[in-house]
Structures are given as structure tokens and as C-alpha cells.
N, C-alpha and C positions, 0 to 999 in steps of 0.2 A: 685716261694715261693723261701725264703731261705733253703738251706738245711741244717739239723743238721747231724752230723755225729756218728755214736757210735766208740767212740774210743776204745772199749774193754769193754764188758760186766763187772761188780762187783756189788757187795751187797752196800747196803747205811749204812748197820752197821759195813763194814770196812774203810768206809769216816769219821763214828765219831771215830773208832780208831785211824786213822791217825792223826783228828783233836786234840783228847786227847792227843796223843805223841807229837806234836806239842806245844798244852799250857804248858803240863808238864815243856818243856825246856826253854819257855821264860818267865811264870809268876807264881812265885812259891808260888800264893793264891790259886793257882787253887787246889783243893783235888778233888778225885773220890772215892764214896762208890758204893759199890756194893752187890745186895740180891744172891748168889753164883751162879753167869752166867758170870764169870771171860772171858771165851772163847768164849758165844755166843754174848756178847758185845763188845769184841775186846778191853780189859781192859790190856789183857797180856805185851805190851810195855812199858803203862805207870805202872803198879804194879813192872816189872823188873827195870824200872828207878829210879823211887820214891817212894820205898817200905814205907817211911815215910810220908807219902801223899795217901796212898792207905788204905781204909778202906774195910774187909770185914766182912759183917754183917751178911752174912747167912741168909737164909727163914725168914727174920725178915724184911718186907718189909717197914712196919709202924713205925720201929724203925727206921729204915735206914733215914725216911723222918725226925723223931724228931729229929735225930743225925745232921745230915744237916741243918736245922733250925739253932740247935744250933751253928753250927761252922761259921755261919755266923754274930754269935755276935762280934767273934772275929777279922774278918775282911778277914775269909777265902771265896772262890769263888766252892762252894761244886757245883759238877756234879753226880747226883744220878744214877744210870743202873740197868734196869730189862726189862722187857717182859711191852708192852704196856700195857696191859691186869691189869698186878701186881704193875705198875708205876701210875695207875690212880683208877681203879675201886674199888681196893683193897684199897686202902689206900685215898680215898677219905676226909672224917673224916680229918686226918692227915693234907693233901695237904691247905685243906680250912681253918682250923685253924692255925698252925702251919707257914706256908706258904705265903698264899694268905692274911688271914686279918692282918698277921702280917708283910706283905710286904719284906718278907726276899729274900735274892738273893740267893736264889736255882736254879740249873738251874736241871729241872725234863726230863732226856732221856731215851727214849721209845721204843725199836727194836721188832722186831717181831708183829707190828701193821697189821691190817686188816687181809683181807682174803688170803694173800700172806705166810700169816705163814704155810698156807696148811693143810700138812698131823695131824696137832696135835688137829685138828676140835675145834669145836665152841668154846666149852673152855677158849681157848686161842686166838681167833680171835676176836680181840673185836672192834666194828662197832661205836662205841658211844664214844669216847675218847674224839675226836675233841670237841662235843659238853660239855662233862663235864668239858672240862679245860676251854672252851671258855667262859664260864657263869660266871665264878670265876673274880670276880672284879682285875683290875692289873696285869692279868696272861697274858704274852705273846705267841702264841699259832704259832708253825712254823713244818712246812709238805714238806719236803726235796723231789725232783725228783732223785737224782742220788749221787753216790759215790762225785763228788768234790764238788756239792754245799751242800752235806751233812758237808763234812769236813771245807768247809766255813764258814757253820752256826754255827758250836759248837766252833772255831776258834771268831765268832764275838760275842756270847754269853757272852764270858767272858768277857767284855768291855762294854755289856750294862747290866745297874742295875737295879735287880725287879727279880720278878717270873717270871718263863720261861719253857716251856713244846718242847721239840724237839722231833719230831714223825717220824721214819725211818723205817727200813724193813729188812727181812730175805733174800730175794731172790736174785740172781744175776739178776740188771737187764741191761739194756743200761746207759754207762757212756758218756754223748754229751752233757754237758754245760761246759765252757772255763772251765781250773784250775785255771785260774789266772783273772774268773771273781769275781769282790766284790759283798758281801752278805750284803746287806742295809734292815734290817728288816723294813717290814713293805711299802717295794717299790715292786709292780709289775715287770715282765720283760718283753718285749714285745718279742713272740720268731717271730712273722711273723704277717705282715700287711695285712689287708681284709675290705672288702667293705661291704659283703653279711650276715654273721654272726660274734658274736664273741662267742668264745669258749675259759671259763678260766678254768684252770686245776691245779691241784696239786699232789704232791706225784708221784706215780708211773702212774699214769694216762696222765702228762704231755708230755711223748714220746708217747702214745697212740693216745694225739690229735693231735699229728704233723703227725703221719701216717695218720689221719683221713683228716688233712687237705689239706696233697696230692691227697688222693682221691678223697676229692671234689673237689679239683681244676681240675680233666678228668673231672667231672662231669659239669665244666661250674661254680660253683661255690667258691668265693674267702670269706676265713675263715679266720678273725684273731685270732691268737692264744697266751693267756697272760696265763706266769708261775708265779702263787700264790701262794708262798711259807711261804708268812706269812698269816694265818688265822685269826689273830688279834696280831694286829692292821690291818687293811684288809684297799688296797689302794682303796678309794671308789674313787678316779678320775680316775685314770685307766680304772677302770669299767665303769664309768657313761660316760668319753670322749669316750670310745669303741662305747657302746650302741648307742652313740647320732648318730655316723655315719652308725652303720649297724642295727640298730633298732629289733635286735633278741640277744639272747645269751645263750648258751648250757654250763652248769656246769659239770663237770668231775671230782669222787672221790672213792677213794677207803675206802666207809664211807657210815653210814648209809644216807639217804637223809633227816631225822631228825636228826637236830643241826648240820652241816656240811658247808662245804662251802657253797652250794646251796642256804641255808638257810641263810647262813651272804649276800649273794647275793642276794636275794629273797628282804631281808629287806631293804638295799640299796634301790633297786630298785624301792619299795612300796613308799619310804618317797620321791623320787629325781623324777625319769621316770621310771613310769611303764610301763615295757616291755616285752613282750612275751619271756618266759625262759623254758627250759627244764631240766630236770635231769637227769643225768649218774651218778648214786648211787646203794646202798644198798636200796631194796626196804621193809623196815622196817621187818627186817628179821635175826635169828642168821646164820651164815655162816655153814660149815659140814665138814667133813675130806675130803681132794684131793690133786691133784697136785696145784700151784698157776693158772698154764695154764688153768686147767679144769675150777677150781672155778671162773675164773674171764670171763670165757666164759660163764658159766653157770647164774651166776649172772649179765650176759652184763656190764664189768666192760674194754672195750675193742675198739680199734680203731673203727671198724664196729657199734658196742651201739652208739657211738659218731654221726658216719655218719649219722646212722639211727635220732638219736636226731634232728641234725641240720636240714634233711630233715622237720621233722615235724613242727620243730619251725618257719622253714622261710614259711611251709604254714598258717602258725596262724598270720603273719605278715601284716598289714593291707595298 
């Protein structure tokens, strides 16, 4: 299998910050709004370089979404930033009515998503945000895997017209995607070709899927690994082409199995090619306080969990 190298672990939220810095320089219509979390969202450079295009809203997330929607009327491209829990759950009504229903060109950018928020605990570890956002008509939903991909996705969103949700994280994680790799919304990326099982992963679980594929190779199992960075629109063609070859699939995500990537994939398979599937995801529960490593181990969101899921799903193949 092709070896992907960690070129130096970085946090994905810093990739967002770098992307915003670049957008600030190249697109004068890009504006940034923050809910009192400038440092956490890495907005520092954008604010410093473009103070006239940066709006500190304070701890008033619903107001932030409303202002962002209004700014689009004048041709601006607003990027809002706060924690994923506050970007979605706290302001769902405003997103639904003022952004999605009104088809406003707002980019909702959410850091500290999932269990890897860590020690802040269950109240901040949102595990249902992908489901909330993908159910909104017209909403694009992106969940990036590393620093480079988050930067690329941020830049790509400025050229994409329509409501969008960009999900990324807090911890330092392996940075392994090429710095110059184009980011195409809705187009999955083949990371490793295989014949025995398809593994589709998103966000922090992509790196874990690659490690799992190496472990499976040692067991004589050939795993196809696909990076699904766009949950909606989902690259159905890539998924169906792969399972037609392998005959079974494992989905892996740092999210509740209800409403996430796995559920979307299951829907595609049910309508087109019913296929054995196993889910590596949180099993309908809230998180808790702990280090990211402890939580990913406890909730079985790591490479070993993917290996075990692969072994289960292969056993189900007819």
C-alpha cells in the first residue's frame, strides 16, 4: 500500500487560520465574525491584517449568524467562527431560517468538534453536529482530516456559493495530505486501493484508517481506504464503485453513528447495492472529560477499532 507520511503534527484549527489569512489577502469580500474566541479559532492574523473586515460579536452566537446572513446581501462572504457546539446546536434556528432557508452564502466554521475537544467534557463535545447540518436543504457539510486539508477547504469555500458547514478540531494530529492537493467539494479521495474491504473515513479517523490498513495488510487483508471529507454532497459514485469490488464496508467517524457519515453511506447502499456495513462511531452517547487519547480509546474510535470492525464485516460477506 502507498505510505502516507506525517510531515509534522499540527492542529486542524491552525489550518483554518492559515486559510483565512490567505483569503484575507486575495479576496476583499471575505469577512470574519467571531464569538469571543479569536485565539481558539486562529483568527489573530486576519484581525491584525484586516481589522475593517473582522467583527468581534462576543458571546452572542445567534446574533453572529444573523449578522453574517445580512452581510451576504451586500456581496460579502462571511466566515463565522466558534466551537462546533455553539456553531450548530446553540444557533440551529438561526441557521435554519436565516441561512439555509434563505440560501445565504454563509460559511459556518466550527472548531473543537467531537470527543477530541477533550477535558472540557460532554457539554462541549458535540457529536451530533454533522447530522444537524446535513439535514438542512442546500447545506454543504465538510469534515477535514488534517492541517493541510483544512486550509485547502477553507480557501475552496470562498469560491463555493451557498450555505456551508466546515468542521475541524482542537488537538494536534498527523499532517499527511499533500500541501498542494486540490480540494474539490463533494469529491472523495482514494488513499489506498484494496480488494477485500472498503474503509471510508472522515476527519481525525482518516489517519487511523490508514494505520488500520497497514495492520490489516499484515494479516493478509487488502483494505481500500477512502477519505470522505465532504459528507454532503456525498461522493456516491466513489462509494458504490468501491463496494462493488470489495463487497463490504466500514465507516469511521468522530461522531454519533446516528446522523453521521455512516448513516449517509448506509442510505446510499440501501438504495443502490445493499452491502454488509460496520460502524466505527460513538454508540448513541454523550462524551466525558478526558484527554483526546483516552476518549478515543474508550469510545473505540481508533485504528484497532477499525481493524476489529473490518474483521467483523468480512465475516458477514456472502
